[in-house]
Legacy VTK file of the C-alpha trace (Angstrom):
# vtk DataFile Version 3.0
C-alpha trace
ASCII
DATASET POLYDATA
POINTS 120 float
3.579 -14.327 -17.772
0.827 -15.518 -14.780
-2.430 -17.088 -16.371
-5.138 -15.006 -14.955
-8.477 -16.927 -16.291
-11.417 -17.064 -14.053
-10.763 -21.232 -13.379
-9.539 -21.860 -9.648
-7.845 -24.792 -8.953
-6.658 -26.531 -5.556
-4.420 -29.662 -5.086
-2.203 -31.127 -2.890
1.686 -32.082 -3.916
4.356 -32.750 -1.940
8.177 -31.662 -1.860
10.687 -33.008 0.080
8.244 -34.678 2.011
6.290 -31.672 2.791
2.463 -31.163 1.909
2.338 -27.967 -0.497
-1.486 -26.799 -1.137
-1.169 -25.298 -4.717
-4.020 -22.819 -5.664
-3.953 -21.457 -9.188
-6.589 -18.727 -10.720
-8.073 -16.255 -8.590
-9.290 -16.294 -4.264
-12.456 -14.394 -3.521
-15.932 -15.076 -1.840
-17.009 -17.144 -5.023
-14.216 -19.517 -5.120
-12.683 -19.680 -1.774
-14.397 -22.948 -0.410
-12.669 -25.457 -2.232
-9.542 -23.522 -1.296
-10.392 -23.101 2.567
-11.682 -26.720 2.641
-8.202 -28.422 1.357
-6.029 -26.058 3.534
-7.779 -27.128 6.494
-7.483 -30.888 5.622
-3.946 -30.389 5.497
-3.617 -28.634 8.517
-5.826 -31.535 10.295
-3.454 -33.993 9.480
-0.990 -32.193 11.930
2.024 -32.266 9.179
5.450 -31.395 10.373
5.247 -28.183 8.262
3.260 -26.719 5.361
3.090 -24.592 2.179
0.705 -22.570 0.700
2.098 -22.020 -2.647
0.024 -18.860 -4.078
2.323 -18.313 -7.094
-0.171 -19.017 -9.767
-2.785 -16.802 -8.190
-3.382 -13.578 -10.135
-5.892 -12.145 -7.656
-6.782 -12.407 -3.913
-9.767 -11.081 -2.804
-10.804 -9.787 1.289
-12.247 -13.291 1.659
-8.717 -14.850 0.188
-6.737 -12.835 2.677
-8.955 -13.827 5.657
-8.716 -16.995 4.780
-5.311 -16.775 5.211
-4.911 -14.900 8.425
-7.171 -18.399 9.286
-4.834 -20.757 8.560
-2.198 -18.879 9.714
-3.793 -18.848 13.342
-5.114 -22.489 12.887
-1.286 -23.554 11.850
0.407 -21.500 14.914
-2.248 -23.157 17.599
-1.385 -26.461 16.147
2.429 -25.722 15.945
2.674 -25.936 12.523
5.262 -24.021 10.489
3.507 -22.537 7.619
4.859 -20.664 4.459
3.263 -18.862 1.839
5.009 -19.078 -1.992
3.988 -15.315 -3.696
6.111 -14.270 -6.353
3.821 -11.690 -7.647
2.467 -8.479 -6.935
-1.379 -9.162 -6.996
-0.693 -11.374 -4.034
2.333 -9.732 -2.278
1.101 -6.181 -1.913
-2.637 -7.332 -0.310
-0.224 -8.878 1.717
1.845 -6.275 2.883
-1.000 -3.984 2.939
-2.817 -6.097 5.573
0.549 -7.189 7.452
0.154 -10.879 6.683
3.609 -11.200 5.711
4.587 -10.114 8.728
2.974 -13.166 10.250
4.030 -16.128 8.044
7.110 -16.617 6.050
6.617 -15.237 2.245
8.805 -16.841 -0.242
9.022 -16.545 -4.012
9.824 -19.864 -4.791
8.476 -23.290 -3.112
11.955 -24.997 -2.164
12.851 -21.702 -0.413
9.055 -22.106 1.427
9.688 -25.505 2.306
13.212 -25.111 3.631
11.831 -22.459 5.900
9.484 -24.944 7.424
11.573 -28.275 8.070
12.372 -28.778 11.250
16.426 -27.444 11.796
LINES 1 121
120 0 1 2 3 4 5 6 7 8 9 10 11 12 13 14 15 16 17 18 19 20 21 22 23 24 25 26 27 28 29 30 31 32 33 34 35 36 37 38 39 40 41 42 43 44 45 46 47 48 49 50 51 52 53 54 55 56 57 58 59 60 61 62 63 64 65 66 67 68 69 70 71 72 73 74 75 76 77 78 79 80 81 82 83 84 85 86 87 88 89 90 91 92 93 94 95 96 97 98 99 100 101 102 103 104 105 106 107 108 109 110 111 112 113 114 115 116 117 118 119
């Protein structure tokens, strides 16, 4: 079961050499800034690919969706492949409604997302 506590955390790990920004908790107007900072710091490093792991997110508000759209746009401008891990309805459904799922690769597992962003 997904833990939906009010505490939001963000950290970067690496999986098969690809940075993975791991977010847990809720992403809304009161918690978005640390997520924004971490995402844009990783994009500014110009990695060969980037994964945003939202599998531990129990709620994503409009501010979080806007941040995701910004990250997708920045990654595209920098030509950095980006994938999102979103296995729960609480994240996947808002991404479908806003059609963000059409702008980025959405996966159900980190390994799948890493494969999607690795150079072929």
